[in-house]
C-alpha positions in Angstrom: 20.8 9.8 -17.2 21.7 13.4 -18.3 24.1 15.1 -16.0 23.3 18.4 -14.2 26.0 21.1 -14.0 27.0 23.7 -11.4 29.2 26.6 -12.5 32.5 27.2 -10.7 35.2 29.8 -11.2 37.1 28.1 -14.0 34.6 25.7 -15.4 31.6 23.5 -14.5 31.1 20.4 -12.4 28.8 17.6 -13.7 26.7 15.5 -11.3 23.8 13.0 -11.5 21.1 12.6 -8.8 18.8 9.7 -8.2 16.3 8.9 -5.4 14.6 10.8 -2.6 15.5 11.2 1.0 18.6 12.4 2.9 21.4 13.5 0.6 24.5 11.4 0.0 27.2 12.8 -2.3 29.7 10.4 -3.9 33.1 11.5 -5.3 35.4 9.2 -7.3 39.2 8.9 -7.4 41.8 9.8 -10.0 41.1 9.0 -13.6 37.7 7.6 -12.9 34.2 9.2 -13.3 30.9 9.1 -11.6 30.1 5.7 -13.1 32.5 4.2 -10.6 29.5 4.1 -8.2 27.1 2.6 -10.7 26.6 -0.5 -8.6 26.4 1.3 -5.2 23.9 4.0 -6.1 20.9 1.7 -6.7 21.4 0.1 -3.3 21.5 3.4 -1.5 18.5 4.7 -3.5 16.5 1.6 -2.6 17.3 2.2 1.1 15.7 5.6 0.9 18.4 8.1 0.1 18.9 10.8 -2.5 22.2 10.0 -4.0 24.3 12.3 -6.1 27.4 11.0 -7.9 29.9 13.7 -9.0 32.4 13.9 -11.8 35.4 15.4 -10.1 36.8 18.5 -11.8 38.6 17.5 -15.0 37.0 14.1 -15.1 33.9 12.6 -16.8 31.6 15.3 -18.1 33.1 18.0 -15.9 35.2 20.6 -17.7 39.0 20.2 -18.0 41.7 22.9 -17.9 41.3 24.0 -14.3 44.2 26.0 -12.8 44.4 23.6 -9.9 43.0 20.2 -9.0 44.0 20.4 -5.3 41.8 18.5 -2.9 40.7 21.6 -1.1 39.2 22.8 -4.4 37.6 19.5 -5.1 36.1 19.8 -1.7 34.7 23.2 -2.5 33.2 21.7 -5.7 31.4 19.1 -3.6 30.0 21.9 -1.4 28.9 23.8 -4.5 27.0 20.7 -5.6 25.2 20.4 -2.2 24.3 24.1 -2.4 23.1 23.7 -6.0 20.8 20.9 -5.0 19.4 22.9 -2.1 18.8 19.6 -0.3 21.6 19.5 2.3 23.1 18.9 4.6 24.8 15.8 3.1 27.0 12.9 3.9 30.1 13.1 1.6 31.8 9.9 0.4 35.2 10.2 -1.2 37.1 7.4 -2.9 40.9 7.3 -3.2 42.1 10.8 -4.1 38.7 12.3 -3.3 38.9 10.9 0.3 41.1 14.0 0.9 38.5 16.4 -0.6 35.7 15.4 1.8 37.8 16.4 4.8 38.3 19.9 3.5 34.6 20.2 2.7 33.6 19.0 6.2 35.8 21.7 7.8 35.1 24.5 5.4 31.3 24.3 5.6 30.3 22.1 8.6 26.7 23.2 8.3 26.5 21.5 5.0 28.1 18.2 6.0 26.6 15.7 8.5 29.4 13.1 8.1 32.2 11.9 5.8 33.3 8.6 4.5 36.8 7.9 3.2 37.3 4.9 0.9 40.9 3.9 0.2 42.4 7.0 1.7 46.1 7.7 1.5 47.5 8.9 4.8 50.9 9.7 3.3 52.5 10.1 -0.1 53.7 6.7 -1.3 57.5 6.4 -1.3 58.3 4.8 -4.6 61.6 3.3 -5.7 63.1 5.0 -8.9 61.9 2.2 -11.2 58.3 2.3 -9.8 58.4 6.1 -10.0 59.2 6.0 -13.7 56.5 3.4 -14.2 53.9 5.6 -12.4 55.0 8.6 -14.5 54.2 6.6 -17.6 50.8 5.5 -16.2 49.8 9.1 -15.4 50.6 10.2 -19.0 48.9 7.4 -20.9 45.2 6.5 -20.9 46.0 3.0 -22.1 48.5 2.4 -19.3 46.2 3.9 -16.8 43.5 1.5 -17.9 45.9 -1.4 -17.3 46.9 0.0 -13.9 43.2 0.4 -13.0 42.6 -3.2 -13.9 45.3 -4.3 -11.4 43.3 -2.7 -8.5 40.7 -5.5 -8.6 42.8 -8.4 -7.3 40.0 -10.6 -6.1 36.6 -9.7 -7.6 35.4 -7.4 -10.4 32.0 -6.3 -11.6 30.6 -8.2 -14.6 30.6 -4.9 -16.6 34.1 -4.0 -15.6 35.6 -4.3 -19.1 32.9 -2.0 -20.6 33.4 0.6 -17.8 37.2 0.6 -18.3 36.9 1.1 -22.0 34.6 4.0 -21.5 36.9 5.4 -18.8 40.0 5.2 -21.1 38.0 6.9 -23.9 37.2 9.7 -21.6 40.9 10.0 -20.5 41.9 10.4 -24.2 40.1 13.7 -24.3 42.3 16.9 -24.1 43.2 17.8 -20.5 42.0 14.6 -18.8 45.3 13.1 -18.0 46.5 16.4 -16.6 43.5 16.3 -14.3 44.3 12.7 -13.3 47.8 13.9 -12.3 46.5 17.0 -10.7 44.2 15.4 -8.1 47.1 13.5 -6.6 49.8 16.2 -6.9 51.3 17.2 -3.6 49.4 20.1 -2.2 49.3 22.1 1.0 47.6 21.9 3.3 47.5 18.2 3.4 44.2 16.6 4.4 45.8 15.0 7.5 46.4 18.5 8.9 42.7 19.2 8.7 41.5 15.9 10.0 41.6 16.9 13.7 39.3 19.8 13.0 36.5 17.5 11.7 33.6 17.4 14.2 31.2 15.2 12.2 31.2 11.4 12.3 33.8 9.8 10.1 33.9 6.3 8.6 37.1 4.9 7.0 36.5 2.0 4.6 39.3 0.0 3.1 39.5 -3.1 1.0 41.4 -5.9 2.8 43.2 -6.7 -0.4 43.8 -3.2 -1.6 47.1 -3.5 -3.6 47.8 0.2 -3.2 49.0 -0.4 0.3 51.5 -2.8 1.9 49.1 -3.2 4.8 45.6 -1.9 4.1 44.4 -2.5 7.7 47.3 -0.4 9.1 46.6 2.4 6.6 42.9 2.4 7.6 43.8 2.6 11.3 46.3 5.4 10.7 43.5 7.4 9.0 41.1 6.7 11.8 43.5 7.9 14.5 43.7 11.3 12.8 40.0 12.2 13.6 38.4 12.9 16.9 35.4 10.6 16.1 36.0 7.9 13.5 35.5 4.2 12.8 37.6 2.1 10.4 36.0 -0.9 8.7 37.5 -3.4 6.3 35.7 -4.8 3.3 37.0 -8.4 3.1 38.2 -9.8 -0.3 38.0 -6.3 -1.8 40.6 -4.2 -3.7 40.9 -0.4 -4.1 37.3 0.1 -5.1 35.0 -1.8 -2.7 32.0 0.1 -3.9 32.6 -1.6 -7.3 33.8 -5.0 -6.4 31.8 -5.5 -3.2 28.9 -3.1 -3.5 26.5 -5.0 -1.3 29.0 -5.2 1.6 30.0 -1.5 1.1 26.3 -0.5 1.1 25.8 -2.3 4.4 28.6 -0.4 6.0 27.4 2.9 4.6 23.8 2.4 5.6 24.8 1.7 9.2 27.0 4.9 9.1 24.2 7.0 7.5 21.9 6.0 10.3 24.5 7.2 12.8 24.8 10.5 11.0 21.0 11.0 11.0 21.0 10.6 14.8 24.1 12.7 15.4 
């Protein structure tokens, strides 16, 4: 499907919309693109939702070379997409690095956001030992190594088309400016999303794969995120890694549909 575009100061944001009904906007994490949600979107569309998957700035078909990739700006991009669709308000779903962006969007324009979902959210900056820090530096400067790292985030299950998706993702990352964007969305930035979380008044759902290798204790990380909000639930997707919408799409859809019903009645 051909992507639509919304202009922003500094470039354009690409997005793709399917279905009819209440609006759900999906935002992927670092290095990925909107195809990360390729197995989740049909399930939400079949349940009666209008689903928009976004290429985060610098990723996919969105332009590269932005002056900043801070989560607050990514959140503003998501709001620009909602306004461009003229179909809001929306529930915003952010995976990994984009889990921070949906918090900023919810507090910056609460009239456009009925609820937010964080998938694999990082509550704090990981404290890496020097050797791991060097390894991560290499990963964030090499499309090939990033592809290998991405592969490691599926410790239990993986989609049947995982190899094809990863090859396409790595090819996109080889384009000029893409690795800078990958580094940019996780660069330390102020304010941190955790400072904004207490200001969120909409319902919040925190989803975490029970086997997510990015965290020593995924359950503890999910509970830490939940406690930051006034009204939030934390749910674990069993036998899932960092991308439950990809490796456990049916289970993820079940949790999302229950939450979407709550947002509709809020």
